[in-house]
Each structure stands twice: as structure tokens, then as C-alpha cells.
C-alpha positions in Angstrom: 48.2 -40.7 59.3 46.7 -37.9 60.5 44.9 -34.9 59.0 45.7 -31.0 61.0 43.3 -28.5 60.5 44.7 -25.0 61.5 42.7 -21.7 62.7 40.7 -21.0 65.0 37.2 -23.0 65.3 38.4 -24.4 61.4 36.9 -28.2 61.4 35.7 -31.1 59.1 32.3 -32.2 59.3 30.7 -31.1 63.0 32.6 -27.7 64.4 31.4 -28.8 67.9 34.2 -31.5 67.8 37.7 -31.1 68.9 39.8 -33.7 70.6 39.4 -34.7 73.7 35.6 -32.8 73.7 32.7 -31.6 72.0 32.6 -27.9 72.4 29.8 -25.9 74.4 30.0 -23.1 72.8 31.9 -21.3 70.1 34.1 -19.6 72.5 35.7 -22.2 72.7 36.8 -23.3 69.6 40.3 -24.6 69.0 43.2 -23.3 66.8 44.0 -26.6 65.3 42.3 -30.3 65.5 43.4 -33.5 64.0 41.8 -36.4 62.9 43.3 -39.7 62.5 43.1 -41.0 58.6 41.6 -44.4 58.6 41.2 -44.6 54.8 42.2 -43.1 51.8 41.5 -44.0 48.3 40.8 -42.3 44.8 36.8 -42.0 46.0 36.9 -41.8 49.9 38.3 -40.7 52.3 37.2 -41.5 56.4 38.0 -39.7 59.3 38.1 -40.4 62.6 38.8 -38.3 65.7 38.4 -38.6 69.4 35.9 -36.6 71.5 36.8 -38.3 74.6 34.2 -41.1 75.4 34.1 -42.0 71.8 35.2 -41.6 68.1 33.4 -39.3 65.5 33.6 -40.7 62.3 33.3 -38.5 58.9 33.3 -40.3 55.1 34.0 -38.0 52.6 33.3 -38.9 49.2 33.3 -36.8 46.4 29.9 -34.3 44.8 29.2 -35.5 41.2 
């Protein structure tokens, strides 16, 4: 499954990570970013994004 965030500069996790690269300047922000949902449970969601030479992984859990 995939999660696409639309909106100039919209992101989950670090703002510099976009599909296929990492931003050097906020002026280069993408209009959308797509993450691969690798895990989705009632307690957590794990998102991966390929930035070219590797992946960033974000594990999101609810605040208690």
C-alpha cells in the first residue's frame, strides 16, 4: 500500500526527503511525496521512502 501526501512541501518525518532524492533547499520542495506503507497495525504505522541511494524509514506510534 502507499500513502501520498499532496501539497507543496507537505511531508511525514524529515522535510528534506522526497522520492528519488533529498532536498538541498526548501525552494526545491515537491508538490507530493509518496511513502510505502510497510506495516499498519492498531498501534503503529511504518512508512518507507526511497531517496535514491537508500531508504528512510519512519515508525509512527500514537502519543499517549
